SELUMKOL-480846 format. One record per residue: residue number from 1; residue in three letters; x negated, y, z of N, C-alpha, C, O, CB in turn. Coordinates in pm, whole numbers, plus 32768, in hexadecimal, padded with zeros to 4 digits. Glycine has a CB too. Example, Ala and Ser with C-alpha at 12.3 -4.5 7.8 and 13.67 -1.06 7.14 Angstrom:
<recs>
   gulo   firo    nxx    nyy    nzz   caxx   cayy   cazz    cxx    cyy    czz    oxx    oyy    ozz   cbxx   cbyy   cbzz
      1    ALA   7AD9   7DC7   830C   7B32   7E3E   830C   7AD8   7EB6   830C   7A70   7EB4   834E   7B95   7E41   8389
      2    SER   7AFB   7F1F   82C4   7AA9   7F96   82CA   7AF6   8003   8313   7AC3   8072   8324   7A80   7FC4   823C
</recs>
This chain:
<recs>
   gulo   firo    nxx    nyy    nzz   caxx   cayy   cazz    cxx    cyy    czz    oxx    oyy    ozz   cbxx   cbyy   cbzz
      1    UNK   B306   428C   988B   B2CC   4310   989D   B2F8   4368   9829   B309   4338   97B9   B232   4309   98A7
      2    UNK   B30A   43E5   9843   B339   4443   97DE   B2CC   4464   977A   B256   4443   978F   B36C   44C2   9820
      3    UNK   B2F4   44A5   970E   B292   44D1   96AA   B22F   4531   96EB   B1B7   4527   96D3   B2D8   4515   9631
      4    UNK   B25F   458D   973E   B205   45EA   9783   B1A6   459E   97DE   B12F   45BD   97E3   B255   4652   97D4
      5    UNK   B1DA   453B   9824   B186   44EA   987C   B119   44A3   982F   B0A7   449C   985C   B1DA   4486   98C6
      6    UNK   B13C   446C   97BB   B0D7   442D   9767   B06D   4492   973E   AFF6   4473   973D   B117   43EE   96EA
      7    UNK   B098   4509   971C   B03A   4571   96F3   AFD8   4593   9764   AF61   45A3   974B   B087   45EF   96C8
      8    UNK   B00A   459D   97DD   AFB4   45BB   9850   AF51   4549   9866   AEDB   4561   987D   B008   45D2   98CF
      9    UNK   AF81   44CE   985F   AF29   445A   9871   AEBD   4459   9806   AE48   4442   9825   AF7A   43D6   986B
     10    UNK   AEE2   4472   9788   AE7F   4476   971C   AE18   44E3   9735   ADA1   44CE   971D   AEC4   448D   9694
     11    UNK   AE44   4556   9764   ADE8   45C5   9782   AD87   459F   97F1   AD0F   45B7   97E7   AE36   4644   97A8
     12    UNK   ADBB   4564   985B   AD65   453C   98CB   AD00   44D4   989D   AC8A   44DE   98BE   ADBA   4504   9940
     13    UNK   AD2D   4471   9852   ACD2   4409   9820   AC64   4448   97C9   ABF0   4422   97D5   AD21   439F   97CF
     14    UNK   AC89   44A5   9774   AC27   44E6   971C   ABC1   4534   976F   AB4A   452E   9752   AC6D   4544   96B8
     15    UNK   ABEE   457C   97D3   AB94   45CA   9829   AB34   456C   9873   AABD   4588   987B   ABE4   461E   988F
     16    UNK   AB69   4500   98A8   AB12   449F   98ED   AAAA   446A   988C   AA34   445F   98AF   AB66   442B   9929
     17    UNK   AAD4   4448   9812   AA77   4415   97AD   AA0A   447B   978C   A994   4458   9784   AAC4   43EF   972D
     18    UNK   AA32   44F8   977B   A9D3   455F   9750   A97B   4595   97C1   A907   45B7   97A9   AA1E   45D2   9712
     19    UNK   A9AE   459C   983A   A967   45E1   98A7   A935   4587   9918   A8D3   45A9   995A   A9C1   4648   98E1
     20    UNK   A976   4517   992F   A959   44C7   99A6   A945   4433   9985   A963   43DD   99D8   A9C9   44D6   9A0B
     21    UNK   A914   4414   9910   A90B   438B   98E1   A88B   4346   9910   A837   431E   98BF   A913   4387   9848
     22    UNK   A87F   4339   9992   A80A   42FA   99CF   A839   42B1   9A4C   A874   42EF   9AA5   A79A   4363   99F1
     23    UNK   A821   4231   9A53   A852   41E2   9AC5   A809   4202   9B47   A838   41DD   9BB3   A846   414E   9AA7
     24    UNK   A797   4244   9B41   A74D   4269   9BBA   A775   42F2   9BEF   A754   4314   9C60   A6B9   4266   9B9F
     25    UNK   A7BB   4341   9B9F   A7E3   43C7   9BC8   A86E   43C4   9C05   A8BC   4367   9BEF   A7E0   4428   9B51
     26    UNK   A889   442A   9C52   A910   4438   9C89   A94A   44BB   9C59   A900   4518   9C38   A910   4431   9D24
     27    UNK   A9CC   44C2   9C55   AA13   453B   9C2B   AA94   4544   9C7B   AABE   44E2   9CB8   AA2F   453B   9B91
     28    UNK   AAD1   45B8   9C79   AB4C   45CC   9CC5   ABC0   45ED   9C68   ABAD   4612   9BF4   AB3A   463C   9D2D
     29    UNK   AC36   45DE   9C9F   ACAD   460A   9C56   ACA5   46A0   9C3B   ACD5   46CF   9BD4   AD2D   45E7   9CA4
     30    UNK   AC69   46EB   9C97   AC57   477B   9C84   ABFB   4799   9C0F   AC13   47F6   9BC2   AC20   47BC   9D04
     31    UNK   AB8F   474A   9C00   AB32   475C   9B8F   AB7D   474E   9B0A   AB6F   47A1   9AB1   AABE   46F6   9B96
     32    UNK   ABCC   46E6   9AFF   AC16   46CC   9A84   AC7E   4739   9A6E   AC8E   476A   99FE   AC5B   4641   9A8A
     33    UNK   ACC3   4760   9AD8   AD2A   47C7   9ACD   ACED   484D   9AA1   AD29   4895   9A52   AD74   47D8   9B54
     34    UNK   AC78   486E   9AD3   AC35   48EB   9AAA   AC15   48EB   9A15   AC26   4951   99D3   ABB5   48FF   9AFA
     35    UNK   ABE7   487A   99E1   ABCB   4871   9951   AC4D   4884   9904   AC50   48CA   989F   AB89   47E8   992D
     36    UNK   ACB9   4847   9933   AD3A   4856   98F1   AD66   48E8   98F2   AD97   491B   988C   ADA3   47FE   9935
     37    UNK   AD56   492B   9963   AD7C   49B9   996B   AD25   4A0E   990F   AD58   4A65   98C8   AD6F   49EC   99FC
     38    UNK   ACA2   49F6   9910   AC46   4A43   98BC   AC66   4A35   9828   AC50   4A92   97DA   ABB6   4A16   98D6
     39    UNK   AC9A   49C1   9801   ACBC   49A8   9775   AD4E   49C7   9756   AD7E   49AA   96E7   AC9E   4918   9753
     40    UNK   AD96   4A01   97B6   AE22   4A26   97A1   AE82   49B0   979C   AEF1   49BE   976B   AE2D   4A72   9722
     41    UNK   AE58   493D   97CF   AEAC   48C6   97CA   AF04   48B5   9845   AF5C   485F   9846   AE56   484C   97BA
     42    UNK   AEEF   4905   98AB   AF38   48F0   9929   AF8B   496A   9950   AF9E   4986   99C6   AED6   48CE   999A
     43    UNK   AFBC   49B3   98ED   B004   4A2E   9909   B07E   4A1B   9962   B09C   4A71   99B5   B02E   4A6E   988A
     44    UNK   B0C4   49AD   9953   B13E   4999   99A1   B12D   4931   9A10   B18F   4905   9A4C   B1B0   496F   9946
     45    UNK   B0B0   490A   9A2B   B094   48A6   9A91   B04D   48E3   9B09   B008   4948   9AFE   B03F   4835   9A56
     46    UNK   B060   48A3   9B7C   B011   48C5   9BF2   AFBF   484A   9C16   AFD6   47DD   9BE1   B06E   48F1   9C6B
     47    UNK   AF60   485B   9C6F   AF0E   47E8   9C9A   AF65   477C   9CD8   AF48   4705   9CCA   AEA1   4816   9CFE
     48    UNK   AFCF   47A4   9D1C   B02A   4742   9D59   B074   46EF   9CF0   B098   467C   9D0A   B08F   4789   9DB3
     49    UNK   B08B   4728   9C79   B0CC   46DF   9C0D   B075   4670   9BD5   B0A7   4614   9B94   B0F2   473F   9B9D
     50    UNK   AFF3   4676   9BEF   AF94   4619   9BB3   AF8F   4590   9BF9   AF63   452E   9BBE   AF0B   4656   9BB4
     51    UNK   AFBC   458B   9C75   AFB0   4510   9CC4   AFE6   4493   9C7F   AFA0   442E   9C7D   AFF6   4522   9D46
     52    UNK   B060   4496   9C47   B091   441A   9C09   B03F   43ED   9B8F   B036   4376   9B72   B121   442D   9BDF
     53    UNK   B003   444C   9B4A   AFB1   4429   9AD5   AF30   43E2   9B01   AF06   4380   9AC4   AF8E   44A8   9A83
     54    UNK   AEF3   4413   9B6B   AE7A   43D2   9B9E   AE9C   434A   9BDB   AE4D   42EC   9BD2   AE35   442C   9C06
     55    UNK   AF10   433F   9C19   AF3B   42BD   9C4E   AF4E   425B   9BDC   AF28   41E6   9BE7   AFBF   42CC   9C9F
     56    UNK   AF89   4289   9B6E   AF9C   4233   9AFB   AF16   4204   9AC3   AF06   418E   9AA2   AFEC   427C   9A8E
     57    UNK   AEB5   425F   9AB9   AE30   423A   9A87   ADED   41D4   9AE3   ADA5   417B   9AB5   ADD8   42B6   9A78
     58    UNK   AE04   41E1   9B65   ADD1   417E   9BC3   AE16   40F8   9BAF   ADD4   4091   9BA8   ADE4   41AD   9C55
     59    UNK   AE9A   40FA   9BA5   AEE7   407F   9B91   AEC1   4038   9B0F   AEC7   3FBE   9B07   AF7D   409E   9B92
     60    UNK   AE9B   4085   9AAB   AE76   404C   9A29   ADE6   4018   9A27   ADBD   3FD8   99C7   AE88   40B4   99BB
     61    UNK   AD9A   4034   9A91   AD13   3FFF   9A9B   ACA6   4058   9A61   AC37   4028   9A49   AD0E   3F7D   9A58
     62    UNK   ACC2   40D7   9A4B   AC5C   4131   9A15   AC07   416D   9A84   AB8C   4172   9A78   AC9D   41A0   99C4
     63    UNK   AC47   419C   9AEF   ABFF   41E2   9B59   AC1B   419F   9BDF   AC7E   4157   9BF1   AC27   4277   9B5E
     64    UNK   ABC0   41BA   9C3F   ABD6   4189   9CC7   ABC0   41FD   9D27   AB5E   4245   9D1B   AB78   4110   9CE9
     65    UNK   AC1C   420E   9D86   AC0A   4278   9DE9   AB9B   4253   9E4B   AB91   41DF   9E75   AC8E   4293   9E34
     66    UNK   AB48   42B5   9E6E   AADD   4299   9ECE   AAE4   42F2   9F49   AAA5   42D3   9FAF   AA56   42AB   9E8B
     67    UNK   AB30   4360   9F43   AB3F   43B8   9FB8   ABB3   4418   9F9F   ABDF   442A   9F2D   AABC   4407   9FD5
     68    UNK   ABE3   4454   A00C   AC4F   44B5   A000   AC44   451C   A070   AC1F   44FB   A0E1   ACD9   446F   A005
     69    UNK   AC63   4599   A04F   AC65   4606   A0AE   ACDA   4660   A089   ACCF   46AE   A02B   ABDD   4655   A0AF
     70    UNK   AD48   4656   A0D0   ADC3   469E   A0B2   ADEE   467F   A023   AE12   460C   A008   ADB0   4737   A0C6
     71    UNK   ADED   46E0   9FC7   AE1A   46C5   9F3E   ADA7   469C   9EE1   ADC0   4674   9E70   AE5F   473F   9F06
     72    UNK   AD2C   46A7   9F10   ACBA   4681   9EBC   AC9F   45EC   9ECD   AC90   45B9   9F3C   AC3C   46D3   9EE1
     73    UNK   AC97   45A7   9E5B   AC78   4519   9E5B   ABFC   4504   9E05   ABF2   453A   9D97   ACF0   44C4   9E27
     74    UNK   AB9E   44B6   9E38   AB25   4494   9DEE   AB37   440B   9DAE   AB71   43B0   9DE9   AAA8   4496   9E4A
     75    UNK   AB03   43FF   9D34   AB10   4383   9CE9   AA8B   435B   9CAC   AA2F   43AC   9C9C   AB7A   4391   9C7B
     76    UNK   AA84   42DA   9C8A   AA19   42A4   9C36   AA5C   424E   9BCD   AACB   421B   9BE0   A9AF   4252   9C8B
     77    UNK   AA18   423E   9B5F   AA49   41E5   9AF6   AA27   4155   9B19   A9BC   413A   9B50   AA0D   420B   9A6C
     78    UNK   AA7F   40FA   9AF8   AA5F   406D   9B03   A9F6   4049   9A9B   A993   4006   9AB9   AADE   4015   9AF2
     79    UNK   AA0C   4076   9A21   A9B2   405E   99B0   A9B4   40D9   9957   AA10   412B   9960   A9DB   3FDD   995F
     80    UNK   A950   40E7   9902   A94C   4157   98A4   A9C8   4157   984C   AA06   40EF   9835   A8CC   4152   984E
     81    UNK   A9E9   41CD   981C   AA5D   41E0   97C6   AA2E   41E3   9734   A9C7   421E   9714   AAAA   4262   97EB
     82    UNK   AA7B   41A3   96DE   AA5D   41A2   964F   AACD   41E8   9604   AB41   41E9   962E   AA4B   4111   961C
     83    UNK   AAA8   4223   9594   AB0A   4267   953E   AB30   420A   94CB   AAD9   41CF   948B   AAD2   42EE   9509
     84    UNK   ABB1   4200   94B1   ABE7   41B0   9444   AC49   4206   93F5   AC7F   4268   9429   AC2C   412E   9478
     85    UNK   AC5E   41E1   9379   ACC7   4220   932A   AD2B   41B3   9306   AD08   414E   92CA   AC8D   4266   92A9
     86    UNK   ADA6   41C9   932C   AE10   4169   9310   AE33   4171   927C   AE57   41DC   924A   AE8E   4182   9368
     87    UNK   AE28   4104   9237   AE46   4102   91A7   AEDC   410D   918C   AF04   4133   911E   AE0E   4082   9168
     88    UNK   AF2F   40EC   91EF   AFC0   40F4   91DB   AFF6   4181   91E7   B041   41AF   9191   B005   409B   923E
     89    UNK   AFCF   41C8   9254   B008   424E   926B   AFA5   42BE   9252   AFCB   4333   9250   B03C   4257   92F8
     90    UNK   AF25   429C   923F   AEC0   4303   9223   AE8C   434C   929E   AE39   43A6   9291   AEF8   4365   91C5
     91    UNK   AEBC   4328   9312   AE95   436B   938F   AE09   4340   93BA   ADEA   42C9   93B9   AEFB   434C   93FF
     92    UNK   ADB4   43A1   93E0   AD37   437F   9422   AD58   435C   94B2   AD9B   43A8   94F7   ACCE   43F4   9419
     93    UNK   AD27   42E9   94DE   AD42   42BE   9567   ACBF   429D   95AB   AC5B   427C   956A   ADA2   4244   956A
     94    UNK   ACC0   42A6   962F   AC48   4290   9680   AC6A   4226   96E8   ACBD   423B   9740   AC16   4314   96C3
     95    UNK   AC25   41B3   96DD   AC42   4143   9735   ABC3   4116   977D   AB56   4119   9743   AC7F   40CE   96E7
     96    UNK   ABD2   40EE   97F9   AB65   40B1   9842   AB4C   4024   9811   ABA6   3FE5   97D8   AB83   40B1   98D9
     97    UNK   AAD5   3FF3   9826   AAB0   3F6D   97F5   AB06   3EFE   9831   AB16   3E95   97F2   AA1F   3F52   9814
     98    UNK   AB3E   3F13   98A8   AB8F   3EAC   98E8   AC23   3EB2   98C1   AC70   3E59   98E3   AB82   3EB8   997D
     99    UNK   AC49   3F1B   987A   ACD5   3F2C   9856   ACF7   3EDC   97D8   ACA2   3EC8   9782   ACF6   3FBF   9841
    100    UNK   AD74   3EB0   97CD   AD9E   3E6A   9753   AD8E   3EC6   96DA   ADA1   3F3F   96E4   AE30   3E3A   975F
    101    UNK   AD6C   3E8D   966A   AD5A   3ED9   95EE   ADE1   3EEB   95A9   ADFD   3EAF   9541   ACF6   3E92   9590
    102    UNK   AE34   3F40   95E8   AEBA   3F5E   95B6   AECA   3FF4   95B7   AEA9   4037   9618   AF28   3F19   960D
    103    UNK   AEFE   402A   954A   AF16   40B9   9541   AF87   40E1   95A2   AFF5   40AB   9599   AF3A   40E3   94B0
    104    UNK   AF6C   413E   95FD   AFD5   4168   965B   B045   41B5   9616   B0B2   41C2   964F   AF99   41BD   96C8
    105    UNK   B02D   41E7   959E   B091   4234   9556   B0F8   41D7   9512   B170   41E4   9528   B04E   428E   94EE
    106    UNK   B0C5   417A   94BE   B121   4127   946F   B120   4093   9498   B16A   4043   9460   B0FE   4133   93DD
    107    UNK   B0CC   4070   94F9   B0C4   3FE8   9531   B08E   3F81   94CE   B0A7   3F09   94DE   B14D   3FBD   9561
    108    UNK   B046   3FAE   9468   B00A   3F55   9405   AF80   3F2A   9436   AF39   3F79   9474   B000   3F9A   937B
    109    UNK   AF5B   3EAD   941B   AED6   3E7D   943F   AE6C   3EC7   93EF   AE7D   3EE1   9378   AECB   3DE5   9427
    110    UNK   ADFE   3EE9   9433   AD90   3F31   93F1   AD2E   3ECA   93BA   ACC9   3EEF   937F   AD48   3F93   9455
</recs>
């Protein structure tokens, strides 16, 4: 994945951690995208650009799809998300409890 792609993934993970970090709640790709737009993080992205990032988060075991309506997809977390700071690269990262404790930036064990 590209540096920009990593940046988008980190942003999505942070938003999920800050706004939707409850395994009983559901959220949509549109909800996350709106937060990104409101914070100026999605200036060059469209909602359609977000699909591969959400697929990656599903494949990594952070989120699970529960419904879909055209471009809107609803998700739930498998487990709560925790915030870590990688001692190797200094990046704040947000990982679900079921995910390996490896920094997605530098691949160092947390």
